[in-house]
N, C-alpha and C positions, 0 to 999 in steps of 0.2 A: 596604216603605213605599210610600205613594202620594206621588209627587214630581211637582211641576209646575215646569218650567223656562221662564221667560219670556226670550226672546232667543235666536235661532238664529245668533248670530255665532260667532266662534272659540271663546270660552270656553264658551258654551252648548252648542254641538255636541260639543265635546271632552268636556265633562262628561256629556252625554247618552249618548255612546258608552261612556264608562267605566262609568256606572251601569247601562246596559242589560245588562251582563254579570252583574249580581247579581239578587237576588230582589226587584226593585222594579217597581212600575207607574209608568212614566215618561210624562208628557205634555209635549211641547215646543210652546210657543206663540210665534208670530211673525207679524208683519203681512205678510211677504213670502213668497209661495209658493215662489219660486226658492231661498230659503234652506232651506225645509223639505223640498223634493223629494229631495235626496240622502240624507235621514235615513229615507226610507221603507224602506230595506234593513235597518234595525235594529229590534230588538224594543221598540218604543215607539209611542206615539200622537202624531201631529202634528196641530196645530190652527192654522188661520189666524185671526189677530185681534190686537187691541191688548191689551197686558197691563194697561192701565188701564181696560179696558172691563168694567164690572160684569157685563154680560150674558155676555161671553166667559169670565170667571172662573167664573161659575156653571156654564157649559157644561163647563168643565174639572173640574167636581166639586170645587171649592175647599173646600167645607164638610167633605169627608173627606180633605183634603190633610194629610199629615204634615209635609211640608217644601216650602215655596214659595221658589224661587230666581230672583231677578230680575237678569239679567246682560246687559241691553241696553246699547248704547253710551251711553245717556243717563241720567245720575245721577238727575235729578229724576223721570224716568219709573220708574226702579227703586224709588225710595223711595215714590212714590205707589202703585205696584203692590203693594208689601209692606203698606202701611197698609190698602189695600182688602182684600187677601187675608186679612190677620189678622182684620179686622172681619167678613169673610164666613165665618170658621171655620177657616182654616189654623192648624195647631198651632205651626209655627215658620217664620220667614221670614228670608231672607238677601238683602241688596242689594249689588250692586257699585257702588262710589262712586269719585270721583276728587278728593275734597276732604280734605286732610290733617287739617283741624280736626275733621272728623266723627268720626275714630277716637280722639280724645282721650277718656280714661276718663269724664270728666263728661258729654261729649256722647253717648257710646255709651249711657249710662243714659237719657238724654233720648229717644234714638231708640227704645229698648226700650219706653218708655211710650207712644210713638206707635204701636207695633206692628211695628217693625223689630228683630228679635232679634239679628242679626249683620250686620256690615259688612265687606266685602272690598274692599281697595284694591290691585289687582294691581301697579300701578306702584311702590308703596312696598315691596311684598314682593319685587319684582324688584330694586329698588335695594339692598335688604338683602342679597340673594344676591350681587350684584356686589361690594359692599364686602367681603363675606366672602371672595369669590374673590381679591380684591386682597390681602387679609391673608395668604392662603396660596398664594403663587405656586408653580408647579410641580405643583399638584394640580388635576386635572380637575374633580372634584366633591367638595364637602364639605357634610356635614349634621350637625347637632348633636342629640343626645338627652341627657336627664338634665341639663339646664341647662349643656350644653357639656362634661360630663365624659366622655361617650361619643361617638365620632365615626365617621361613615361617610365613608370616603376613597376617591375614585376616581382612579386614576393610569394614564396611558397609557404603555406600555412603549417606551422608546427602545432602539435596537439595541445599546447598550452597557450596558443594565441588568444588574447582577450576578446576578440571579436567573433569567435566561433559560435555557431548555433543560436544566433540572434538574427531576426529579420533585418535585412539591410536597411529598410526604412526607419528602423529604430536606432540605428547607429549614428544618425545625424552627421555623416561624414562631410556633407557640404559646409558645415560650420567650421570644420577643420581645413577647408580648402582642398578636399579630396573628392575624386569621382572615380567610381569603379567602371571600367570599360568592358571587361570580360572576365570570365572564369574558365579555366581549363581544369576539367575533372575527369579522371580516367580516360585520358587521351581525347576527350571531346571538349570543344570550346562552345560556350554559349554566353549570351548577354543576359545578366540576371535582372529581375524586377524587384520591387520593394519587398515582396514576400519571401524571396529566396534567402537562404542562409548559407554562410561560408562554412566549409567543413575542413577537417584536417587533411593535408595533402593537396588541397586546391592551390593552383597557381593563379593569383589574382593580379590583374593589370590595373594600375591606377594612373590617372593623370593629375598632376599637381604642379604648383609653382615651386621653384627651387627653395624658397624660404619656408616652405611647409614640409620639407623632407623630414625634419625631426618629428613632426606630428605623424607623418606616415609611418615612421619607424615605431613610434610610441604605441599607436593603436594596434599595430600588428605584433607587438612584443619583440621587436628586433633592436636590441641595444647597439649603439655604435661602438666599434673598436678600430684601432689603428692597425694597419698592416705595415710591418717593417721588415720582417724576415720572410723571404720568398724562395721556394725551391721550384726550379723549372726542369721538367723531365724532357730531354730532347733538345739538341742544339740546332733546330731547324731555322729557316729564315724568319719565321714568325717569332721564334724564341729570341733571335738576335735583335730584331726590331723591338720586341717587348722590353728587353734590357735597355736599349738605346733611348726608348721613350719614357722609361720609368723615372720617378723622382730620385734625386741624388741620395736621399736618406734611406732608400731601400737597400737592405743587405741581400744580395741575390746569389744563389748557387745554381749552376747549370749542371745537370747530370747527363753526360754523353758517353754512350757505350763505345763508340769508335775512337780509338786512340789518335789516329791521324787527324780526324776531324776536331778532336778536342784541342789539339795544338793550334789549329787554324782559328778556332773560336777564341782562344786566349789573345790572339792578335786583334780580333774585331771588337771584343767587349772587355776592355781592360778594367771596367768598373764592376765586374762580376767574377765570382770564383768558379773556375771550370774544374769539374771533377770527372775523371775518366773512370766510370763505374757502370755496372749493369743495373739499370733502373728497374728491371724485372725481378731483381734479387732483394727480398725484404731486408735481409741483414745488411746489405750494402746501404740501403736507404736509412736504416736505423743508425748505422755508423756515421753517416753524414748529417745526422741531426734532424731527421724528418719530424720527429715529435716536438721539436723546438720551433717549428715554422708557424707563421701566422697564415700563410697561404701556400697552396700547392697547385702548379700549373702543368698539365700534361700535354705535350705538343709533339709526340712521336708521330710517325706516318701510319700508325696502326690504331684505329678507333677503339678496338677491344682493349688494347694495352692501356690506352688513356683512361678509359672508364674504370677498369679494374684497379689501376694505380690510384685513382681518385678515391675509390672505395676504401682502399688501404689507408690512405691519408686521413679520411674521415674517421676511421676506426681508431686511429692514433691520436685523435683529438684536434685535427686541423679544422679550423672554423670555415675557411674559404677554399673551395676547390674550383678549378677551371679546366675544362677538357676540350681539345679540338676533336670534333666528331664530324667526319666528312660523309659518313653513311647515314642518310636521313632515317633509315629504318631503325637505327640504334638510339634515336632520341628518347623513345619511351623507356628503353632499358636504362639509359642514363638517369632519367627522372626517377625511376623506381629505386635506383641505388643512391639517390640523393646527391648527384653531381651538382655543384652549385651553379656554374655558368657554362653554357654550351657555346662553343665557337665553331662556326661553319663558314668556310671561305666562300663557297659558291653562293650561299644566301647573301652574304655581305656584298659580294661583287654584283650579284643580280639586282640588289636594291639600288645600287648606284647607277647601273645601266638602265634599269627600269624607268628611272626618272626621265631619261633622255627620250623615251618613247611617248611621254605624256606632256611635253612642253605646251604651255598655254592652258593646261588642265590642272595639273598637279605640280606644286612647287617642291614637294618633299615626299619621299617614300621610305618606309622601313619595313622590310620583311622580318617577321618575328620567329625566333626559334622555339620559344616556350609555348606557342599556340598556333593554331591554323589560321593565321590572319596577318594583316599588315596595317601599319599606320600610314595615313595619307594626309597631306596638307593641301587643301583646295583654296584657290582664290575665287571668291564668289563673283559671278558675272551679273551684270545688270539684267533684271527681268528673270532671274533664276527662281525656280519653284520653291526653293528652300527659304526664300525671303518673305513669303507672303503671310506667314503666321508664326506665333511663338512655337518653340520646339515641342511643347506638350500637346500641340494641336496638329503636328505634322506626322504623317504615317511614314516612318523610315522603313527601308527594306529590312527584312529579317536578317540578323547578323551584322547590323550596322549600329554604331553608337557614337554620337558626337561627344568629344571630350572637352574642347576649349575653343574659344573664339578670340582672335587677336584683332583689335580695332584701334587704330591710331596709336600703336605701340603699347596698348593696354591689354593685359591678359584677363579674359573672363572665363572662369571655369563654368562649363555648361550646366544650366538648370532649366527647368521647364518654362520659366517666364522669359528666357532670352529669345530675342528675335534677331535673326541674322540679317545683315544689310549688305548691299552690293559693295565690293571692295574688301570685305572682311576676309581674313585668312581663317579657315576652319580646320582644326586638327581632329581627325576621327579614326576610329577603329572599324575595320571591315573584314569579314571573312573573305578568303582569297577569291571566291567565285563571284563576288558581288560588284565588281568595279563598274560595269556598264550601268547598273541600276543607280549607283551612287552618282556617277558622272551626270546623269540626266537631271538630278536635283540641283546641280550647281551651274548648269549652262542654259 
């Protein structure tokens, strides 16, 4: 595909790096040369200029563009750029926005008529993941397939987990409807075989049906507990959306340092208590009852603050912590300190946009924060190589593991005897660099 990305900010550069690994011609457009310079090391073309400049769009060969993605920090600029790109010949356009009303079904159709085919609202997507994380405390990562019937579950192993130091083949997890997809150990991700053992500190990714979630918790020694009292540090747009999307039975406190912004928050989230206090001050947090919370969510614009405040919350006995971390280099630090769930807007947005680049090949993509990989859902084509033999006779690319097969609305957790058929949907884990190899198996 010929893809033009307007905006070399965090979302744009992350997406450009991701797509440059595939068979795409990527052009990255931005007004600031300083943002473009680090991208010269990747297999893509950089171009300095405004995304709303007709001259620059023409120079970017927009008339032959299959996908135009506008992800600058400015919503109006993104929408305008998409309208111009579409009028100049781009086949499909995507705009990053920050207005909730725009993503309402009736308004999405209106934007399509203008020339904006898809709208991406990273803050809303991030808030949705936070609410999901609060619903499933004790689980590091959770993602749904098949309208929630099939789950990807990531769990970090505590030293007392009952499945430690036992060969995986002896755990009989398939009898409990569980399949291990990958293990992340000391910042490295691998797919285990039957002789491997799970160790303390490992992040293990499972695939399972929703009705087996209690089994997953049990074998990993993760008892269920309800979250009712939640403290949010930082009254950001993600924080506002999190409150608005949370169940009514949650008691939520938002700690916001800026007094003027605190007053504005009170108007937007009437179902939460807004407290004007310094979240970096331990005594302020104690006074506001941090030790009585079930969950702590750090959403300031500073990744270090979010990590350290979650560490403090853990030391005060808070069972569930969530941190927004936009600097990918800090993921390992967050893991070392035991931050429960990591939220990264650029990865979330990139997952949704990534799907648009693989229409006809992949029906669902999820970039994972807890490991160097992604979940992909393929629809198997007639005559595909993957269909010829049972799974235990197929040589999969290194770093690829098939999790489940969906056939005629039935979910089949993958085992060696399973033979994939044309038309099956296949959910699999793949390390980030393996997409080309996997694609060949399904086409």
